DRENDO-1510 file (C-alpha; in Angstrom, 1 decimal, always signed):
<recs>
REC; n; res; u; v; w
REC; 1; MET; +0.0; +0.0; +0.0 .
REC; 2; ARG; +1.0; +3.6; -0.5 .
REC; 3; ILE; +0.3; +5.4; +2.8 .
REC; 4; VAL; +0.4; +9.1; +3.6 .
REC; 5; LEU; +1.6; +9.6; +7.2 .
REC; 6; THR; +1.2; +13.1; +8.8 .
REC; 7; GLY; +3.3; +13.9; +11.8 .
REC; 8; SER; +6.0; +11.5; +10.6 .
REC; 9; SER; +8.9; +13.3; +12.4 .
REC; 10; GLY; +7.2; +13.1; +15.8 .
REC; 11; ARG; +7.7; +10.3; +18.3 .
REC; 12; VAL; +4.5; +8.4; +17.5 .
REC; 13; GLY; +4.9; +9.1; +13.8 .
REC; 14; ARG; +8.4; +7.7; +13.7 .
REC; 15; ALA; +7.2; +4.5; +15.4 .
REC; 16; ILE; +4.4; +4.2; +12.9 .
REC; 17; TYR; +6.8; +4.8; +10.0 .
REC; 18; ASN; +9.1; +2.0; +11.3 .
REC; 19; ALA; +6.2; -0.4; +11.6 .
REC; 20; LEU; +5.0; +0.4; +8.1 .
REC; 21; ALA; +8.2; +0.8; +6.1 .
REC; 22; PRO; +9.2; -2.9; +5.7 .
REC; 23; ARG; +5.9; -3.7; +3.8 .
REC; 24; HIS; +4.5; -0.4; +2.5 .
REC; 25; ASP; +5.4; +2.8; +0.6 .
REC; 26; VAL; +5.2; +5.6; +3.2 .
REC; 27; VAL; +5.0; +9.3; +2.3 .
REC; 28; GLY; +5.8; +11.2; +5.5 .
REC; 29; ILE; +4.7; +14.8; +6.0 .
REC; 30; ASP; +5.9; +17.0; +8.9 .
REC; 31; ARG; +7.0; +20.6; +9.5 .
REC; 32; ALA; +10.2; +19.2; +11.0 .
REC; 33; ALA; +12.8; +17.5; +8.8 .
REC; 34; PHE; +13.7; +13.9; +9.7 .
REC; 35; ALA; +14.7; +10.7; +8.0 .
REC; 36; THR; +11.1; +9.5; +8.2 .
REC; 37; THR; +9.7; +12.6; +6.4 .
REC; 38; GLU; +9.6; +12.9; +2.7 .
REC; 39; ILE; +7.7; +16.2; +2.5 .
REC; 40; THR; +8.7; +18.9; +4.9 .
REC; 41; GLY; +6.0; +21.5; +5.4 .
REC; 42; ASP; +2.8; +22.4; +7.2 .
REC; 43; PHE; +0.2; +19.8; +6.4 .
REC; 44; VAL; -2.6; +22.4; +6.6 .
REC; 45; ASP; -1.8; +23.2; +3.0 .
REC; 46; GLY; -4.2; +22.0; +0.3 .
REC; 47; ILE; -1.5; +22.1; -2.5 .
REC; 48; LEU; +0.9; +20.1; -0.3 .
REC; 49; LEU; -1.7; +17.5; +0.5 .
REC; 50; GLU; -2.9; +17.2; -3.1 .
REC; 51; ARG; +0.7; +16.3; -4.1 .
REC; 52; ALA; +1.1; +13.9; -1.2 .
REC; 53; MET; -2.2; +12.0; -1.9 .
REC; 54; GLN; -1.4; +11.1; -5.5 .
REC; 55; GLY; -1.7; +7.4; -5.8 .
REC; 56; ALA; -2.3; +6.9; -2.0 .
REC; 57; ASP; -4.4; +4.0; -0.7 .
REC; 58; ALA; -4.7; +5.2; +2.9 .
REC; 59; VAL; -3.8; +8.1; +5.3 .
REC; 60; ILE; -2.6; +7.8; +8.9 .
REC; 61; HIS; -3.2; +11.2; +10.4 .
REC; 62; THR; -1.1; +11.7; +13.5 .
REC; 63; ALA; +0.0; +15.3; +13.2 .
REC; 64; ALA; -1.6; +17.6; +15.8 .
REC; 65; LEU; -1.0; +20.2; +18.5 .
REC; 66; HIS; -1.0; +18.4; +21.9 .
REC; 67; ALA; -1.6; +18.9; +25.6 .
REC; 68; PRO; +1.9; +20.5; +26.2 .
REC; 69; HIS; +1.0; +23.2; +23.7 .
REC; 70; VAL; -2.1; +24.4; +25.5 .
REC; 71; ASP; -0.4; +27.2; +27.5 .
REC; 72; ALA; +2.0; +28.1; +24.7 .
REC; 73; VAL; -0.2; +28.2; +21.6 .
REC; 74; ALA; -3.3; +30.3; +20.9 .
REC; 75; ASP; -6.7; +28.5; +20.7 .
REC; 76; VAL; -7.1; +29.7; +17.1 .
REC; 77; GLU; -3.9; +27.7; +16.2 .
REC; 78; PHE; -5.3; +24.6; +17.8 .
REC; 79; GLU; -8.5; +25.1; +15.7 .
REC; 80; ARG; -6.4; +25.6; +12.5 .
REC; 81; VAL; -4.1; +22.6; +13.0 .
REC; 82; ASN; -6.3; +20.0; +14.7 .
REC; 83; VAL; -9.7; +20.8; +13.1 .
REC; 84; MET; -9.1; +22.7; +9.9 .
REC; 85; GLY; -6.2; +20.4; +9.2 .
REC; 86; THR; -8.3; +17.3; +9.6 .
REC; 87; HIS; -10.9; +18.9; +7.3 .
REC; 88; LEU; -8.3; +19.4; +4.6 .
REC; 89; ILE; -7.0; +15.8; +5.1 .
REC; 90; ILE; -10.5; +14.5; +4.4 .
REC; 91; ALA; -11.0; +16.7; +1.4 .
REC; 92; ALA; -7.7; +15.7; -0.2 .
REC; 93; ALA; -8.2; +12.1; +0.6 .
REC; 94; GLN; -11.7; +12.1; -1.0 .
REC; 95; ALA; -10.4; +13.9; -4.1 .
REC; 96; ALA; -7.6; +11.3; -4.5 .
REC; 97; GLY; -9.9; +8.3; -4.0 .
REC; 98; VAL; -8.2; +7.3; -0.8 .
REC; 99; SER; -10.2; +4.5; +0.8 .
REC; 100; ARG; -9.2; +4.7; +4.5 .
REC; 101; ILE; -8.1; +7.2; +7.1 .
REC; 102; VAL; -6.7; +6.2; +10.5 .
REC; 103; PHE; -6.8; +9.0; +13.0 .
REC; 104; THR; -4.7; +9.2; +16.1 .
REC; 105; SER; -6.7; +10.5; +19.0 .
REC; 106; THR; -6.2; +10.4; +22.8 .
REC; 107; THR; -7.7; +8.9; +26.0 .
REC; 108; ALA; -7.1; +12.2; +27.6 .
REC; 109; LEU; -10.6; +13.0; +26.4 .
REC; 110; TYR; -11.9; +10.8; +29.3 .
REC; 111; GLY; -9.9; +12.6; +32.0 .
REC; 112; HIS; -12.8; +14.5; +33.6 .
REC; 113; ALA; -15.1; +11.5; +33.3 .
REC; 114; VAL; -13.3; +10.1; +36.4 .
REC; 115; LYS; -14.8; +11.2; +39.7 .
REC; 116; ALA; -12.6; +12.2; +42.6 .
REC; 117; GLY; -12.0; +9.4; +45.0 .
REC; 118; ALA; -13.3; +6.7; +42.6 .
REC; 119; CYS; -12.0; +4.4; +40.0 .
REC; 120; ALA; -13.6; +4.2; +36.6 .
REC; 121; TRP; -13.5; +1.4; +34.0 .
REC; 122; ILE; -13.3; +3.3; +30.7 .
REC; 123; THR; -14.6; +1.8; +27.4 .
REC; 124; GLU; -15.5; +3.3; +24.1 .
REC; 125; GLU; -19.0; +3.8; +25.5 .
REC; 126; THR; -17.8; +6.2; +28.2 .
REC; 127; ALA; -18.7; +9.7; +27.4 .
REC; 128; PRO; -15.7; +12.0; +27.0 .
REC; 129; GLN; -15.4; +15.1; +29.2 .
REC; 130; PRO; -13.4; +17.6; +27.3 .
REC; 131; HIS; -11.7; +20.4; +29.3 .
REC; 132; THR; -8.9; +22.1; +27.4 .
REC; 133; ILE; -8.8; +23.3; +23.8 .
REC; 134; TYR; -6.7; +20.3; +23.0 .
REC; 135; HIS; -9.6; +18.0; +24.1 .
REC; 136; HIS; -12.2; +20.0; +22.3 .
REC; 137; THR; -10.3; +20.1; +19.0 .
REC; 138; LYS; -9.5; +16.4; +19.0 .
REC; 139; LEU; -13.2; +15.7; +19.6 .
REC; 140; ALA; -14.2; +18.1; +16.8 .
REC; 141; ALA; -11.7; +16.3; +14.4 .
REC; 142; GLU; -13.2; +12.9; +15.4 .
REC; 143; ALA; -16.7; +14.3; +14.6 .
REC; 144; LEU; -15.6; +15.5; +11.2 .
REC; 145; LEU; -14.3; +12.0; +10.4 .
REC; 146; GLU; -17.3; +10.2; +11.7 .
REC; 147; ASN; -19.6; +12.4; +9.5 .
REC; 148; VAL; -17.8; +11.6; +6.3 .
REC; 149; ALA; -17.2; +7.8; +6.8 .
REC; 150; ASP; -19.1; +5.8; +4.2 .
REC; 151; ARG; -18.6; +2.9; +1.8 .
REC; 152; SER; -15.9; +4.6; -0.1 .
REC; 153; LEU; -14.0; +6.1; +2.8 .
REC; 154; HIS; -13.6; +4.0; +5.9 .
REC; 155; VAL; -12.4; +5.7; +9.1 .
REC; 156; ARG; -10.7; +4.3; +12.2 .
REC; 157; VAL; -10.2; +6.5; +15.3 .
REC; 158; LEU; -7.6; +5.2; +17.8 .
REC; 159; ARG; -7.7; +6.8; +21.2 .
REC; 160; MET; -4.3; +6.0; +22.5 .
REC; 161; SER; -3.3; +6.1; +26.2 .
REC; 162; ARG; +0.0; +7.5; +27.7 .
REC; 163; CYS; +3.1; +6.4; +25.8 .
REC; 164; PHE; +5.6; +9.1; +26.5 .
REC; 165; PRO; +8.7; +8.7; +28.7 .
REC; 166; GLU; +8.0; +9.0; +32.4 .
REC; 167; GLN; +9.6; +7.8; +35.6 .
REC; 168; ALA; +10.1; +4.1; +35.5 .
REC; 169; ASP; +7.9; +3.3; +38.5 .
REC; 170; ARG; +5.0; +5.4; +37.2 .
REC; 171; MET; +5.4; +4.1; +33.7 .
REC; 172; ALA; +5.5; +0.5; +34.8 .
REC; 173; ALA; +2.4; +0.9; +36.9 .
REC; 174; TYR; +0.6; +2.7; +34.1 .
REC; 175; ARG; +1.2; -0.3; +31.8 .
REC; 176; LEU; -1.3; -2.2; +34.0 .
REC; 177; HIS; -4.2; +0.2; +33.5 .
REC; 178; ARG; -3.6; +3.4; +31.5 .
REC; 179; GLY; -0.4; +3.3; +29.5 .
REC; 180; ILE; +1.1; +1.7; +26.4 .
REC; 181; ASP; +4.4; +1.3; +24.6 .
REC; 182; VAL; +4.7; +3.5; +21.5 .
REC; 183; ARG; +5.6; +0.4; +19.4 .
REC; 184; ASP; +2.2; -1.1; +20.4 .
REC; 185; VAL; +0.5; +2.1; +19.4 .
REC; 186; ALA; +2.3; +1.8; +16.0 .
REC; 187; ASP; +1.2; -1.8; +15.6 .
REC; 188; ALA; -2.4; -0.8; +16.3 .
REC; 189; HIS; -2.3; +1.8; +13.5 .
REC; 190; VAL; -1.0; -0.7; +11.1 .
REC; 191; ALA; -3.7; -3.2; +12.1 .
REC; 192; ALA; -6.4; -0.5; +11.6 .
REC; 193; LEU; -5.4; -0.1; +7.9 .
REC; 194; ASP; -7.3; -3.1; +6.7 .
REC; 195; ASN; -9.7; -4.5; +9.3 .
REC; 196; ASP; -13.3; -5.2; +8.2 .
REC; 197; GLY; -16.6; -3.9; +9.7 .
REC; 198; PRO; -18.6; -0.7; +9.7 .
REC; 199; ALA; -17.3; +2.4; +7.9 .
REC; 200; PHE; -16.6; +4.2; +11.1 .
REC; 201; GLN; -15.0; +2.5; +14.1 .
REC; 202; ARG; -13.4; +4.0; +17.3 .
REC; 203; PHE; -11.1; +2.2; +19.6 .
REC; 204; ILE; -9.2; +2.6; +22.9 .
REC; 205; VAL; -5.6; +1.5; +22.4 .
REC; 206; SER; -3.9; +0.8; +25.7 .
REC; 207; GLY; -2.0; -1.9; +27.5 .
REC; 208; GLU; -4.0; -4.9; +28.7 .
REC; 209; PRO; -5.3; -4.3; +32.2 .
REC; 210; ALA; -4.2; -6.4; +35.1 .
REC; 211; PHE; -7.6; -6.0; +36.7 .
REC; 212; LEU; -11.3; -6.8; +36.4 .
REC; 213; PRO; -14.1; -4.2; +36.4 .
REC; 214; THR; -15.2; -5.5; +39.9 .
REC; 215; ASP; -11.8; -4.4; +41.2 .
REC; 216; CYS; -12.6; -0.7; +40.8 .
REC; 217; ARG; -14.2; -0.2; +44.2 .
REC; 218; HIS; -11.0; -1.4; +45.9 .
REC; 219; LEU; -8.5; +0.2; +43.5 .
REC; 220; ALA; -9.6; +3.7; +44.5 .
REC; 221; SER; -8.8; +3.2; +48.2 .
REC; 222; ASP; -6.3; +0.3; +48.5 .
REC; 223; ALA; -4.6; -0.3; +45.1 .
REC; 224; ALA; -1.6; -1.9; +46.7 .
REC; 225; ALA; -3.6; -4.8; +48.1 .
REC; 226; VAL; -5.3; -5.4; +44.7 .
REC; 227; LEU; -1.9; -5.3; +43.0 .
REC; 228; ARG; -0.4; -7.9; +45.3 .
REC; 229; GLU; -3.3; -10.2; +44.4 .
REC; 230; ARG; -3.7; -9.5; +40.7 .
REC; 231; ALA; -0.1; -8.6; +39.7 .
REC; 232; SER; +2.2; -10.5; +42.1 .
REC; 233; LYS; +5.2; -10.4; +39.7 .
REC; 234; PHE; +4.8; -6.7; +39.3 .
REC; 235; SER; +4.5; -6.2; +43.1 .
REC; 236; GLN; +7.6; -8.4; +43.7 .
REC; 237; ALA; +9.6; -6.4; +41.1 .
REC; 238; PHE; +8.7; -3.1; +42.9 .
REC; 239; ALA; +9.7; -4.6; +46.3 .
REC; 240; GLU; +13.0; -5.8; +44.9 .
REC; 241; ARG; +13.8; -2.2; +43.7 .
REC; 242; GLY; +12.6; -0.6; +46.9 .
REC; 243; TRP; +9.7; +1.2; +45.1 .
REC; 244; SER; +6.4; +1.9; +46.7 .
REC; 245; LEU; +3.2; +0.5; +45.1 .
REC; 246; PRO; +0.6; +3.0; +44.1 .
REC; 247; THR; -1.9; +3.6; +46.8 .
REC; 248; ALA; -4.8; +4.5; +44.5 .
REC; 249; ILE; -5.7; +3.9; +40.9 .
REC; 250; ASP; -8.5; +6.1; +39.4 .
REC; 251; ARG; -9.0; +4.6; +35.9 .
REC; 252; ILE; -8.6; +1.6; +33.8 .
REC; 253; TYR; -8.6; +1.9; +30.0 .
REC; 254; ASP; -10.1; -1.2; +28.4 .
REC; 255; PRO; -8.6; -2.1; +25.0 .
REC; 256; SER; -10.6; -5.3; +24.5 .
REC; 257; ALA; -12.6; -3.9; +21.6 .
REC; 258; ALA; -9.4; -3.0; +19.7 .
REC; 259; ILE; -7.9; -6.4; +20.5 .
REC; 260; GLY; -10.9; -8.2; +19.1 .
REC; 261; ALA; -11.7; -6.0; +16.0 .
REC; 262; LEU; -8.2; -5.2; +14.9 .
REC; 263; GLU; -6.7; -8.7; +15.7 .
REC; 264; TRP; -4.0; -6.7; +17.5 .
REC; 265; LYS; -2.4; -7.3; +20.9 .
REC; 266; PRO; -0.1; -5.1; +23.0 .
REC; 267; ARG; +3.3; -6.8; +23.4 .
REC; 268; PHE; +5.2; -4.6; +25.8 .
REC; 269; GLY; +4.0; -4.5; +29.4 .
REC; 270; PHE; +5.6; -3.5; +32.7 .
REC; 271; LYS; +8.5; -5.9; +32.3 .
REC; 272; GLU; +9.7; -4.1; +29.2 .
REC; 273; VAL; +9.7; -0.8; +31.1 .
REC; 274; LEU; +12.0; -2.3; +33.7 .
REC; 275; ALA; +14.2; -3.8; +31.1 .
REC; 276; GLN; +14.5; -0.5; +29.3 .
REC; 277; LEU; +15.4; +1.2; +32.6 .
REC; 278; ASP; +18.1; -1.4; +33.2 .
REC; 279; ARG; +19.7; -0.9; +29.8 .
REC; 280; GLY; +19.6; +2.9; +30.0 .
REC; 281; SER; +17.0; +3.4; +27.3 .
REC; 282; LEU; +15.9; +7.0; +26.8 .
REC; 283; GLU; +12.3; +5.8; +26.6 .
REC; 284; VAL; +12.3; +5.5; +30.4 .
REC; 285; LEU; +13.2; +8.1; +33.0 .
REC; 286; PRO; +15.0; +7.2; +36.3 .
REC; 287; VAL; +13.1; +7.1; +39.5 .
REC; 288; ARG; +13.4; +9.9; +42.0 .
REC; 289; LYS; +12.9; +8.5; +45.4 .
REC; 290; VAL; +10.8; +11.5; +46.6 .
REC; 291; ALA; +8.2; +10.8; +44.0 .
REC; 292; ALA; +8.0; +7.0; +44.4 .
REC; 293; GLY; +4.5; +5.7; +44.9 .
REC; 294; ARG; +2.8; +8.9; +43.8 .
REC; 295; PHE; +1.1; +8.3; +40.4 .
REC; 296; ASP; -1.4; +11.2; +40.1 .
</recs>
């Protein structure tokens, strides 16, 4: 397949490029030059997109302004990049006869759906609770894509959970309920390129939970006890490193729909985080003792 990949110089974009390149012709677009980017420029440009879409079979749309940009970038720029940019992607894809768009979204949309002092089991049926301009514009982009999905243009929206470098103890704990390895994110995007089913599909992409929905009432108040029961190897590894277990867990992102529909499965759990830490990988940050056990 010939695949247009926006945001190809970014961290997630590079991972997706690496997963695609062995079997597909990838046209990377990004404002920043990088080895994974063929076209350097602002993707919110109709002429650039028209050139990129020639002969394309699918688009993976990863480029966006994100949460760290909220305080540094004006709201109107979020609207231009995240919403107008998605509109232009759709128009260019339709004009070129592209048959599928895979859109990178975020589980951050669910953040305010979690009540204080409680633990929520989050699925695709959970209503998002947008708070920042980032959340609002990602939801608006999803809505644009849902409205155009039809027999000739299939759309897959992937709401990915946390996959950026964090302290190793936090990152390892998150792999049990609200985090994922960037390589697993990339594999999910590849899987979403050709799965069957309705024209529009939306999925949560996260690591496989170590818990059951019935654990939620205890996870909010005594997560350590539940972890010792449900994740004994994880608890043992923390004890061996002198790390404190999290005292409370407020959400679990359930990727079971994606696992079933995309025939995809996350491969890199908490053990990989520890292995990366031990070999000095830049994907994992060292643990600061003062912050151990606090995973807010």
